[in-house]
C-alpha positions, 0 to 999 in steps of 0.5 A, spaced: 500 500 500 502 506 498 504 511 503 500 517 504 503 524 504 502 528 510 497 533 510 499 540 508 500 544 515 495 550 517 499 557 517 498 556 525 502 549 525 507 552 520 509 558 524 509 554 530 514 549 527 518 554 524 519 559 530 520 553 534 526 550 529 528 557 528 533 557 534 540 553 534 539 550 541 532 547 539 535 544 533 541 541 537 535 538 542 532 535 536 538 532 533 540 529 540 533 526 541 534 523 534 539 519 537 535 516 543 529 519 548 532 522 554 529 525 560 531 533 562 537 532 567 541 527 562 539 531 556 542 537 559 548 534 561 549 531 554 548 538 550 551 542 556 545 546 557 542 548 564 535 544 566 531 551 566 533 553 559 532 546 556 526 545 559 523 552 556 526 550 549 523 543 550 516 546 552 516 550 545 518 544 541 512 540 545 507 546 543 509 546 536 508 538 536 515 536 534 517 533 541 513 529 546 514 528 553 511 522 557 512 522 565 515 515 567 516 512 574 524 510 576 525 504 580 526 509 586 519 512 585 521 518 582 517 521 576 521 523 570 519 526 564 522 523 558 522 526 551 522 523 544 522 526 537 515 526 534 515 524 526 514 530 522 515 532 515 514 539 512 515 541 505 517 548 504 515 551 497 512 557 495 505 553 494 505 550 500 507 557 504 501 560 500 496 555 502 498 556 509 498 563 509 491 563 507 489 559 514 493 564 519 488 566 524 489 573 527 490 571 534 496 567 532 499 572 527 499 577 532 502 572 537 507 570 532 509 578 531 510 579 539 514 573 539 519 575 533 519 582 537 522 579 543 
């Protein structure tokens, strides 16, 4: 059976993904998680970043649907949140961008403009 291509992203989805990946730290996080899923403390040590900053970046990636976090209990009963990359594929062509642009909601466009101003 032929593989069905993923649906074209909405403007809001595309903006979230591009904004999330528009940061070199987040790109490094995705690359590290491609090797294996990991929890915050171990991932922070692996990429040389403080846990609070890493957590903030992971939240942004998770909100964009690029990574997913799941809570698990360790053998000693400690709750640990593991992160893994979700399968994603974005084709960027002028046609895809034009279709996505037509679906941008004003609220998300305003929010994105505010984020870019930071």
